[in-house]
C-alpha positions as CSV (number, residue, x, y, z in Angstrom):
1,M,-11.0,5.1,12.6
2,S,-10.6,5.8,16.3
3,D,-8.4,5.4,19.3
4,A,-7.4,2.1,20.8
5,N,-10.5,1.8,23.0
6,T,-13.1,2.0,20.2
7,T,-13.6,0.3,16.9
8,T,-14.5,1.6,13.5
9,D,-16.8,-1.3,12.7
10,V,-20.5,-0.7,12.9
11,T,-22.1,-3.6,14.8
12,I,-25.7,-4.1,14.1
13,A,-27.6,-6.2,16.7
14,P,-29.8,-8.8,15.1
15,D,-33.6,-8.4,15.4
16,V,-34.7,-11.2,17.6
17,R,-38.4,-10.5,17.5
18,Q,-40.5,-13.5,16.6
19,D,-42.0,-11.8,13.6
20,A,-38.7,-10.5,12.3
21,K,-37.8,-11.2,8.7
22,P,-34.9,-13.7,8.1
23,E,-32.6,-10.9,6.9
24,A,-33.2,-8.9,10.0
25,K,-32.4,-11.9,12.2
26,L,-29.0,-12.2,10.5
27,G,-28.2,-8.6,11.4
28,L,-28.2,-7.4,7.8
29,V,-30.6,-4.5,8.3
30,M,-29.6,-1.1,9.6
31,T,-32.2,1.2,10.9
32,P,-32.3,4.8,9.7
33,A,-31.2,5.9,13.2
34,Q,-28.3,3.6,13.2
35,L,-27.3,4.6,9.7
36,K,-27.5,8.3,10.6
37,K,-25.3,7.7,13.6
38,S,-22.8,5.7,11.6
39,V,-22.6,8.5,8.9
40,E,-22.1,11.2,11.6
41,R,-19.4,9.2,13.4
42,D,-17.6,8.4,10.1
43,G,-17.5,12.1,9.2
44,E,-16.2,13.1,12.6
45,Q,-13.4,10.5,12.4
46,R,-12.3,11.6,9.0
47,A,-12.2,15.2,10.1
48,I,-10.0,14.3,13.1
49,I,-7.7,12.2,10.9
50,S,-7.4,15.1,8.3
51,Q,-6.4,17.5,11.1
52,Y,-3.9,14.9,12.4
53,I,-2.3,14.6,9.0
54,A,-2.0,18.3,8.5
55,K,-0.4,18.9,12.0
56,N,1.8,15.8,12.4
57,L,2.8,14.3,9.0
58,I,5.7,15.8,7.1
59,N,5.5,16.1,3.3
60,G,8.5,14.4,1.8
61,T,9.2,12.4,4.9
62,D,6.0,10.7,6.0
63,Y,4.3,10.9,2.6
64,G,4.9,12.5,-0.8
65,I,3.5,12.9,-4.3
66,V,5.6,11.2,-6.9
67,P,6.0,12.8,-10.4
68,G,4.3,10.9,-13.1
69,T,1.6,9.3,-10.9
70,S,-2.1,10.1,-10.4
71,G,-1.2,12.8,-7.8
72,K,-2.5,11.0,-4.7
73,P,0.2,11.1,-2.0
74,S,2.0,7.9,-1.3
75,L,2.3,6.9,2.3
76,F,5.9,6.2,3.5
77,K,7.1,4.0,6.3
78,S,7.6,6.8,8.8
79,G,4.0,7.9,8.2
80,S,2.6,4.4,8.7
81,E,4.5,4.2,12.0
82,K,2.9,7.5,13.2
83,F,-0.6,6.1,12.5
84,C,0.3,2.9,14.3
85,S,1.4,5.0,17.3
86,L,-1.8,7.1,17.1
87,L,-4.1,4.1,17.1
88,H,-2.0,2.0,19.5
89,L,-1.6,-0.7,16.9
90,T,1.3,-3.2,16.8
91,P,2.5,-4.6,13.4
92,R,2.9,-8.4,13.4
93,F,4.5,-10.1,10.4
94,V,3.7,-13.6,9.1
95,R,4.7,-15.4,5.9
96,D,2.3,-15.0,3.0
97,D,2.4,-18.5,1.7
98,D,-0.7,-18.0,-0.5
99,T,1.0,-15.2,-2.5
100,W,4.2,-17.2,-2.8
101,E,2.2,-20.2,-4.1
102,M,0.5,-18.0,-6.7
103,S,3.8,-16.7,-7.8
104,G,4.9,-20.2,-8.7
105,R,7.0,-20.7,-5.5
106,K,9.6,-18.5,-7.0
107,E,13.0,-18.8,-5.3
108,G,14.2,-15.7,-3.6
109,L,10.7,-14.1,-3.5
110,F,9.9,-13.0,0.1
111,C,6.1,-12.5,0.8
112,Y,4.7,-11.3,4.0
113,I,1.4,-10.4,5.6
114,C,1.4,-7.5,8.2
115,E,-1.3,-7.8,10.8
116,L,-2.1,-4.7,12.8
117,V,-3.0,-5.8,16.3
118,D,-4.8,-3.6,18.9
119,S,-4.3,-3.6,22.7
120,R,-6.9,-6.4,23.0
121,G,-4.9,-8.7,20.7
122,V,-7.5,-8.2,17.9
123,V,-6.3,-8.0,14.3
124,V,-8.0,-4.8,12.9
125,S,-6.3,-4.8,9.5
126,E,-3.8,-6.6,7.4
127,G,-1.8,-5.9,4.3
128,R,0.5,-7.8,1.9
129,G,4.0,-7.0,0.5
130,S,6.7,-8.9,-1.3
131,R,10.1,-8.4,-2.8
132,D,12.4,-10.5,-5.0
133,V,16.0,-10.8,-3.7
134,N,17.2,-11.6,-7.3
135,D,15.5,-8.6,-9.0
136,T,18.3,-6.6,-10.4
137,K,16.1,-4.0,-12.0
138,N,13.9,-2.9,-9.1
139,N,15.8,-4.0,-6.0
140,R,19.0,-2.0,-5.4
141,Q,19.8,-4.4,-2.6
142,H,19.5,-7.5,-4.8
143,G,21.3,-10.4,-3.3
144,N,20.9,-8.8,0.2
145,V,18.3,-11.1,1.9
146,N,18.0,-9.0,5.1
147,A,17.3,-5.7,3.2
148,T,14.9,-7.5,0.9
149,V,12.9,-8.9,3.8
150,K,12.7,-5.4,5.4
151,M,11.4,-4.0,2.1
152,A,8.8,-6.7,1.8
153,Q,7.7,-6.2,5.4
154,K,7.6,-2.4,5.0
155,S,5.4,-2.7,2.0
156,A,3.0,-5.0,3.9
157,Q,2.9,-2.6,6.8
158,I,2.1,0.4,4.7
159,D,-0.6,-1.6,2.9
160,A,-2.2,-2.6,6.2
161,V,-2.2,0.9,7.5
162,I,-3.9,2.3,4.4
163,R,-6.5,-0.5,4.6
164,I,-7.6,0.9,8.0
165,G,-9.5,3.6,6.1
166,L,-6.9,5.8,4.5
167,S,-7.3,4.7,0.9
168,D,-9.1,7.9,0.0
169,T,-6.1,9.9,1.2
170,F,-3.0,7.8,0.5
171,T,-1.8,5.2,-1.9
172,Q,1.0,2.8,-1.8
173,D,1.3,2.0,-5.5
174,L,3.6,4.5,-7.2
175,E,3.0,3.2,-10.7
176,D,1.0,5.1,-13.3
177,M,-1.4,3.0,-15.3
178,D,0.5,0.2,-17.0
179,T,0.1,0.1,-20.8
180,N,-0.1,-3.7,-20.7
181,P,-2.6,-4.6,-18.0
182,A,-1.6,-8.3,-18.2
183,T,1.8,-7.5,-16.9
184,P,2.2,-7.8,-13.1
185,R,3.6,-4.7,-11.5
186,P,7.3,-5.1,-10.6
187,G,8.2,-5.9,-7.1
188,N,4.6,-5.9,-5.7
189,F,2.9,-9.2,-5.8
190,N,-0.3,-8.1,-3.9
191,T,-3.9,-9.1,-4.6
192,A,-4.1,-6.6,-7.4
193,T,-1.6,-8.6,-9.3
194,V,-3.9,-11.6,-9.3
195,A,-7.0,-9.6,-10.4
196,V,-5.1,-8.1,-13.3
197,H,-5.3,-11.4,-15.2
198,A,-9.0,-11.0,-15.6
199,Q,-8.5,-7.8,-17.6
200,P,-8.3,-7.8,-21.4
201,V,-4.8,-7.9,-22.9
202,K,-3.9,-5.1,-25.3
203,P,-2.3,-6.0,-28.7
204,Q,1.3,-6.9,-28.5
205,N,2.3,-4.2,-30.9
206,T,1.1,-1.4,-28.6
207,P,4.2,0.7,-27.9
208,P,5.0,1.3,-24.2
209,R,4.6,4.8,-22.8
210,M,8.0,6.2,-22.0
211,A,8.9,7.8,-18.7
212,S,8.1,11.5,-18.3
213,D,10.8,14.2,-17.8
214,N,9.5,14.7,-14.2
215,Q,10.0,11.0,-13.5
216,K,13.5,10.9,-14.9
217,K,14.5,14.1,-13.0
218,F,13.1,12.7,-9.8
219,I,15.0,9.4,-10.3
220,A,18.2,11.3,-11.0
221,R,17.8,13.4,-7.8
222,L,17.2,10.3,-5.7
223,L,20.3,8.6,-7.2
224,E,22.4,11.6,-6.5
225,D,21.1,11.7,-2.9
226,A,22.1,8.1,-2.5
227,G,25.6,8.8,-3.9
228,E,25.0,6.7,-7.0
229,P,25.9,7.6,-10.6
230,V,23.3,8.9,-13.0
231,D,23.3,7.4,-16.5
232,D,21.1,9.6,-18.8
233,S,21.2,6.9,-21.5
234,V,19.6,4.4,-19.1
235,L,17.0,6.9,-17.9
236,A,16.0,7.7,-21.5
237,K,15.0,4.0,-22.1
238,L,12.7,3.7,-19.1
239,T,9.0,3.2,-19.6
240,T,6.5,4.9,-17.3
241,A,5.9,1.7,-15.3
242,E,9.7,1.0,-15.0
243,A,10.3,4.6,-13.8
244,S,7.6,4.4,-11.2
245,A,8.9,1.1,-9.9
246,K,12.4,2.5,-9.8
247,I,11.2,5.6,-7.8
248,K,9.3,3.3,-5.4
249,T,12.4,1.2,-4.8
250,L,14.7,4.3,-4.3
251,L,12.2,5.8,-1.8
252,E,11.9,2.6,0.1
253,Q,15.7,2.2,0.3
254,K,16.0,5.8,1.4
255,N,13.6,5.1,4.3
256,I,15.5,1.9,5.3
257,N,18.8,3.7,5.4
258,K,17.5,6.5,7.7
């Protein structure tokens, strides 16, 4: 990761000597000197980013740790915008027809790709996000097309920013591990949803893991902040995955309404 005038990719010039091996001619070989330089540069960049996060990102506003998850901070919209400003990247949104096709062309499902474009017009990263306007469980703005589109685009933008090289620091997925790996994660039809079908399916009689007290308390607090009623009987029935999806939706809506 670097400023707008440099690139994080390591370009290895192909060996054009007459006696060079085929692999070297294709540029697949990195010399020890090049590798050392790349490692040193990567370390310097990560140190700079860590300092930037500590000085400029606000916990609870730009990122936050959600109760019931792995503990890795989740990057919020405002945090992604700060990184775009830092690296002089402009988000550009296009329809994600591939994801929509894989979802069965579901009516009301809005899928987007966010391309992060540098000052030269080069796409340096992209991410995916989607939301279902008819989802009454995880979309508080169900039926509101404009709000649903914004949520899908925001999800795609955060995904794109994390893919720049922040995946070891931040996550976008607020869900804890789902007890049924064959079940797509609610409201997030990204590439992980497709890969999940290759995993073994647990027995159908495996009971779902219920939401933790911390998750339920956090949801109640978010609902109160939004001026919405808190129904303890509803919270008591939430599974871990459902609670995580609910938290994600509430946090996203909180960012949209700012």
